[in-house]
LODODO-204858 format. One record per atom (N, C-alpha, C): residue number from 1; atom name; x, y, z. Coordinates in pm, whole numbers, plus 50000, padded with zeros to 5 digits. Atoms other than C-alpha are relative to their C-alpha. Example, Ala and Ser with C-alpha at 12.3 -4.5 7.8 and 13.67 -1.06 7.14 Angstrom:
BEGIN
site nr=1	atom=N	xx=50089	yy=49881	zz=50000;
site nr=1	atom=CA	xx=51230	yy=49550	zz=50780;
site nr=1	atom=C	xx=50090	yy=50120	zz=50000;
site nr=2	atom=N	xx=49918	yy=49881	zz=49994;
site nr=2	atom=CA	xx=51367	yy=49894	zz=50714;
site nr=2	atom=C	xx=49923	yy=50109	zz=50073;
//
This chain:
BEGIN
site nr=1	atom=N	xx=50080	yy=49880	zz=49996;
site nr=1	atom=CA	xx=50003	yy=49997	zz=49993;
site nr=1	atom=C	xx=50078	yy=50139	zz=50022;
site nr=2	atom=N	xx=49899	yy=49883	zz=50004;
site nr=2	atom=CA	xx=50140	yy=50340	zz=49912;
site nr=2	atom=C	xx=49915	yy=50101	zz=50077;
site nr=3	atom=N	xx=50053	yy=49900	zz=49920;
site nr=3	atom=CA	xx=50072	yy=50666	zz=50094;
site nr=3	atom=C	xx=49863	yy=50067	zz=49939;
site nr=4	atom=N	xx=50131	yy=49929	zz=50062;
site nr=4	atom=CA	xx=49789	yy=50782	zz=49858;
site nr=4	atom=C	xx=49882	yy=49903	zz=50035;
site nr=5	atom=N	xx=50122	yy=50097	zz=49970;
site nr=5	atom=CA	xx=49593	yy=50451	zz=49926;
site nr=5	atom=C	xx=49956	yy=50032	zz=50143;
site nr=6	atom=N	xx=50053	yy=49965	zz=49855;
site nr=6	atom=CA	xx=49582	yy=50546	zz=50298;
site nr=6	atom=C	xx=49959	yy=50137	zz=50035;
site nr=7	atom=N	xx=50047	yy=49850	zz=49977;
site nr=7	atom=CA	xx=49467	yy=50912	zz=50247;
site nr=7	atom=C	xx=49852	yy=49980	zz=50068;
site nr=8	atom=N	xx=50135	yy=49984	zz=49942;
site nr=8	atom=CA	xx=49169	yy=51007	zz=50453;
site nr=8	atom=C	xx=49923	yy=50117	zz=49954;
site nr=9	atom=N	xx=50092	yy=49905	zz=50071;
site nr=9	atom=CA	xx=48882	yy=51196	zz=50291;
site nr=9	atom=C	xx=49907	yy=50065	zz=50097;
site nr=10	atom=N	xx=50113	yy=49939	zz=49914;
site nr=10	atom=CA	xx=48647	yy=51442	zz=50435;
site nr=10	atom=C	xx=49864	yy=49969	zz=49925;
site nr=11	atom=N	xx=50115	yy=50042	zz=50054;
site nr=11	atom=CA	xx=48278	yy=51418	zz=50378;
site nr=11	atom=C	xx=49967	yy=50037	zz=49857;
site nr=12	atom=N	xx=50006	yy=49955	zz=50123;
site nr=12	atom=CA	xx=48271	yy=51635	zz=50069;
site nr=12	atom=C	xx=50087	yy=49939	zz=49891;
site nr=13	atom=N	xx=49921	yy=50072	zz=50095;
site nr=13	atom=CA	xx=48554	yy=51466	zz=49908;
site nr=13	atom=C	xx=49957	yy=49855	zz=49961;
site nr=14	atom=N	xx=50059	yy=50133	zz=49995;
site nr=14	atom=CA	xx=48412	yy=51109	zz=49982;
site nr=14	atom=C	xx=49886	yy=50001	zz=49919;
site nr=15	atom=N	xx=50127	yy=49975	zz=50069;
site nr=15	atom=CA	xx=48068	yy=51227	zz=49849;
site nr=15	atom=C	xx=50025	yy=50017	zz=49851;
site nr=16	atom=N	xx=49969	yy=49958	zz=50152;
site nr=16	atom=CA	xx=48225	yy=51364	zz=49539;
site nr=16	atom=C	xx=50055	yy=49882	zz=49926;
site nr=17	atom=N	xx=49932	yy=50134	zz=50053;
site nr=17	atom=CA	xx=48419	yy=51028	zz=49466;
site nr=17	atom=C	xx=49897	yy=49903	zz=49980;
site nr=18	atom=N	xx=50133	yy=50091	zz=50033;
site nr=18	atom=CA	xx=48088	yy=50838	zz=49501;
site nr=18	atom=C	xx=49911	yy=50048	zz=49928;
site nr=19	atom=N	xx=50079	yy=49960	zz=50091;
site nr=19	atom=CA	xx=47914	yy=51058	zz=49299;
site nr=19	atom=C	xx=49826	yy=50020	zz=50067;
site nr=20	atom=N	xx=50122	yy=49984	zz=49919;
site nr=20	atom=CA	xx=47651	yy=51148	zz=49569;
site nr=20	atom=C	xx=50000	yy=50119	zz=50085;
site nr=21	atom=N	xx=50003	yy=49866	zz=49913;
site nr=21	atom=CA	xx=47553	yy=51450	zz=49799;
site nr=21	atom=C	xx=50061	yy=49970	zz=50128;
site nr=22	atom=N	xx=49932	yy=50023	zz=49858;
site nr=22	atom=CA	xx=47749	yy=51499	zz=50125;
site nr=22	atom=C	xx=49877	yy=49969	zz=50098;
site nr=23	atom=N	xx=50101	yy=50019	zz=49898;
site nr=23	atom=CA	xx=47419	yy=51503	zz=50300;
site nr=23	atom=C	xx=49959	yy=49842	zz=50002;
site nr=24	atom=N	xx=50019	yy=50148	zz=50028;
site nr=24	atom=CA	xx=47361	yy=51143	zz=50159;
site nr=24	atom=C	xx=50090	yy=49925	zz=50088;
site nr=25	atom=N	xx=49892	yy=50073	zz=49916;
site nr=25	atom=CA	xx=47680	yy=51019	zz=50320;
site nr=25	atom=C	xx=49984	yy=50022	zz=50134;
site nr=26	atom=N	xx=50016	yy=49970	zz=49862;
site nr=26	atom=CA	xx=47614	yy=51198	zz=50640;
site nr=26	atom=C	xx=49885	yy=49913	zz=50069;
site nr=27	atom=N	xx=50114	yy=50065	zz=49969;
site nr=27	atom=CA	xx=47276	yy=51030	zz=50664;
site nr=27	atom=C	xx=50035	yy=49844	zz=50011;
site nr=28	atom=N	xx=49962	yy=50141	zz=49998;
site nr=28	atom=CA	xx=47442	yy=50679	zz=50590;
site nr=28	atom=C	xx=50063	yy=49967	zz=50131;
site nr=29	atom=N	xx=49951	yy=50025	zz=49855;
site nr=29	atom=CA	xx=47615	yy=50718	zz=50927;
site nr=29	atom=C	xx=49917	yy=49965	zz=50100;
site nr=30	atom=N	xx=50103	yy=50025	zz=49900;
site nr=30	atom=CA	xx=47308	yy=50730	zz=51104;
site nr=30	atom=C	xx=49924	yy=49868	zz=50003;
site nr=31	atom=N	xx=50061	yy=50127	zz=50025;
site nr=31	atom=CA	xx=47125	yy=50435	zz=50942;
site nr=31	atom=C	xx=50077	yy=49871	zz=49947;
site nr=32	atom=N	xx=49926	yy=50091	zz=50033;
site nr=32	atom=CA	xx=47410	yy=50235	zz=50828;
site nr=32	atom=C	xx=49985	yy=49946	zz=49857;
site nr=33	atom=N	xx=50033	yy=50047	zz=50144;
site nr=33	atom=CA	xx=47278	yy=50202	zz=50475;
site nr=33	atom=C	xx=50036	yy=50118	zz=49890;
site nr=34	atom=N	xx=49964	yy=49909	zz=50098;
site nr=34	atom=CA	xx=47406	yy=50382	zz=50158;
site nr=34	atom=C	xx=49951	yy=49948	zz=49869;
site nr=35	atom=N	xx=50063	yy=50044	zz=50109;
site nr=35	atom=CA	xx=47199	yy=50355	zz=49836;
site nr=35	atom=C	xx=49941	yy=49850	zz=49989;
site nr=36	atom=N	xx=50065	yy=50130	zz=49969;
site nr=36	atom=CA	xx=47026	yy=50044	zz=49979;
site nr=36	atom=C	xx=50091	yy=49886	zz=50024;
site nr=37	atom=N	xx=49911	yy=50111	zz=49975;
site nr=37	atom=CA	xx=47339	yy=49848	zz=50064;
site nr=37	atom=C	xx=50071	yy=50062	zz=50122;
site nr=38	atom=N	xx=49927	yy=49948	zz=49899;
site nr=38	atom=CA	xx=47551	yy=49870	zz=50387;
site nr=38	atom=C	xx=50101	yy=50105	zz=49966;
site nr=39	atom=N	xx=49915	yy=49880	zz=50045;
site nr=39	atom=CA	xx=47751	yy=50195	zz=50393;
site nr=39	atom=C	xx=50147	yy=49973	zz=50040;
site nr=40	atom=N	xx=49860	yy=49993	zz=49960;
site nr=40	atom=CA	xx=48135	yy=50247	zz=50403;
site nr=40	atom=C	xx=50004	yy=50019	zz=50131;
site nr=41	atom=N	xx=49962	yy=49968	zz=49874;
site nr=41	atom=CA	xx=48279	yy=50249	zz=50739;
site nr=41	atom=C	xx=50077	yy=50137	zz=50016;
site nr=42	atom=N	xx=49933	yy=49880	zz=49999;
site nr=42	atom=CA	xx=48393	yy=50586	zz=50851;
site nr=42	atom=C	xx=50116	yy=49996	zz=50109;
site nr=43	atom=N	xx=49870	yy=49981	zz=49871;
site nr=43	atom=CA	xx=48723	yy=50679	zz=51084;
site nr=43	atom=C	xx=49955	yy=50120	zz=50058;
site nr=44	atom=N	xx=50016	yy=49893	zz=49913;
site nr=44	atom=CA	xx=48648	yy=50883	zz=51371;
site nr=44	atom=C	xx=50105	yy=50048	zz=50056;
site nr=45	atom=N	xx=49876	yy=49948	zz=49940;
site nr=45	atom=CA	xx=48925	yy=51116	zz=51479;
site nr=45	atom=C	xx=49957	yy=50119	zz=50093;
site nr=46	atom=N	xx=50060	yy=49891	zz=49919;
site nr=46	atom=CA	xx=48794	yy=51307	zz=51784;
site nr=46	atom=C	xx=49866	yy=50021	zz=49948;
site nr=47	atom=N	xx=50140	yy=49971	zz=50075;
site nr=47	atom=CA	xx=48473	yy=51477	zz=51642;
site nr=47	atom=C	xx=50007	yy=50013	zz=49864;
site nr=48	atom=N	xx=50002	yy=50008	zz=50124;
site nr=48	atom=CA	xx=48613	yy=51462	zz=51297;
site nr=48	atom=C	xx=49966	yy=49859	zz=49937;
site nr=49	atom=N	xx=50042	yy=50133	zz=50083;
site nr=49	atom=CA	xx=48471	yy=51200	zz=51042;
site nr=49	atom=C	xx=50099	yy=50013	zz=49865;
site nr=50	atom=N	xx=49925	yy=50032	zz=50138;
site nr=50	atom=CA	xx=48706	yy=51067	zz=50750;
site nr=50	atom=C	xx=49957	yy=49875	zz=49959;
site nr=51	atom=N	xx=50014	yy=50129	zz=50071;
site nr=51	atom=CA	xx=48669	yy=50804	zz=50511;
site nr=51	atom=C	xx=50153	yy=49954	zz=49936;
site nr=52	atom=N	xx=49859	yy=50028	zz=50061;
site nr=52	atom=CA	xx=48987	yy=50597	zz=50410;
site nr=52	atom=C	xx=49961	yy=49970	zz=49851;
site nr=53	atom=N	xx=50032	yy=50020	zz=50145;
site nr=53	atom=CA	xx=48999	yy=50611	zz=50027;
site nr=53	atom=C	xx=50015	yy=49854	zz=49958;
site nr=54	atom=N	xx=49999	yy=50154	zz=50021;
site nr=54	atom=CA	xx=49090	yy=50239	zz=50019;
site nr=54	atom=C	xx=49856	yy=49932	zz=50039;
site nr=55	atom=N	xx=50133	yy=50051	zz=49957;
site nr=55	atom=CA	xx=48765	yy=50171	zz=50213;
site nr=55	atom=C	xx=49877	yy=50025	zz=49906;
site nr=56	atom=N	xx=50099	yy=49959	zz=50108;
site nr=56	atom=CA	xx=48556	yy=50366	zz=49957;
site nr=56	atom=C	xx=50027	yy=49929	zz=49870;
site nr=57	atom=N	xx=49970	yy=50080	zz=50141;
site nr=57	atom=CA	xx=48738	yy=50205	zz=49648;
site nr=57	atom=C	xx=49951	yy=49856	zz=50025;
site nr=58	atom=N	xx=50041	yy=50138	zz=49961;
site nr=58	atom=CA	xx=48670	yy=49850	zz=49817;
site nr=58	atom=C	xx=49844	yy=50012	zz=49995;
site nr=59	atom=N	xx=50143	yy=50008	zz=50003;
site nr=59	atom=CA	xx=48297	yy=49950	zz=49873;
site nr=59	atom=C	xx=49953	yy=50005	zz=49862;
site nr=60	atom=N	xx=50042	yy=49993	zz=50137;
site nr=60	atom=CA	xx=48254	yy=50063	zz=49503;
site nr=60	atom=C	xx=50021	yy=49883	zz=49940;
site nr=61	atom=N	xx=49960	yy=50118	zz=50063;
site nr=61	atom=CA	xx=48425	yy=49757	zz=49394;
site nr=61	atom=C	xx=49885	yy=49873	zz=50033;
site nr=62	atom=N	xx=50099	yy=50083	zz=49958;
site nr=62	atom=CA	xx=48180	yy=49555	zz=49601;
site nr=62	atom=C	xx=49847	yy=49996	zz=49925;
site nr=63	atom=N	xx=50143	yy=49975	zz=50053;
site nr=63	atom=CA	xx=47872	yy=49709	zz=49448;
site nr=63	atom=C	xx=49998	yy=49985	zz=49863;
site nr=64	atom=N	xx=49988	yy=50010	zz=50136;
site nr=64	atom=CA	xx=47994	yy=49656	zz=49098;
site nr=64	atom=C	xx=49997	yy=49845	zz=49947;
site nr=65	atom=N	xx=49989	yy=50143	zz=50029;
site nr=65	atom=CA	xx=48013	yy=49272	zz=49125;
site nr=65	atom=C	xx=49876	yy=49932	zz=49984;
//
């Protein structure tokens, strides 16, 4: 894994990558579902929420199978 793979993304960056609204991503943290499937797991750093780039890419890959 290289340094780019371990990058942590903010809500807007993660939502842009997934092609959804940031509000939709925030809602998925509440109900655990995103687009009718289990949502990618966020990383909590204090009060900040981030998403690992690798987690998002793996989630996308699982949805395309």
